[in-house]
C-alpha positions, 0 to 999 in steps of 0.5 A: 212602753215606747210609742212610735209617733209618725206623721200621717200621709196626705191622704190620711191627713185629709180624711182626719182634717175633714172630720175635725174641721170646725173644732178649732183643734188644728190650725192651718199648717198643723201636722197630724200624727198617729201612734198605735197604743196597742194592736187595736187602738190608734191615737191621732194627735195634732203637732205631736202634743194634742191628742184629738181622735181615737180608733179602737177596734171598729169604733171612732171617737174623740179623745176625752179632753177635746170631746166637747169640740165634737158635740155637733156630730155626737149624741149627748146624754146627761146623767145624775151625779151618781151615774157620772161618778161611775161612768167617769171610771169606766162603768157603762151607763144604765138607764136609771142614771139618765136625766136628759137625752139630746138629739140622736146623731153621729156614731158616738155619745157624749155622756155629760155630768150635771155640770155639763162636763163630758165624763165619758165617750161611748156608743148606744147599746142595741135596744137603748131606746126601749131601755130608756123608755122602760128606765132599766138596762144598759143604754151606753157602752163606755168606750173612753173615760178620764181614767182609762188605758188611753189616757194613761198611755197619753200621760206616759207618752207626753209626760 
């Protein structure tokens, strides 16, 4: 598939720069770009080569390889190795796999493995607090992981 990458307008750039400020991902003079991956997904890049942000349907979240840079604006949850293996290939996070929960903040959740690496970006499910306390049920909906269609499209696009 061919992807058309276009520069962001000044207004769009300003909004994204405010969002990524402090992440160290865009230096002064960097150009921000966007491309539609499909009808519902837009990928934002710095200087056409570094994916940094994704909008998919009504969700906004960092690209998996730079998600760590956005920890200050995200909730974080640490999982055991079994859960990490499943979540890193697309499974939603179930409560029994949760080892530790950080502060609740932001629109998205960084799911971390026992070594502290981000293995997925997701969002809290409705009723997640109850599910966590009862140690059963789905707590995080997986939005983005290292094996998903977004990563595959970036590999194809950037070679």
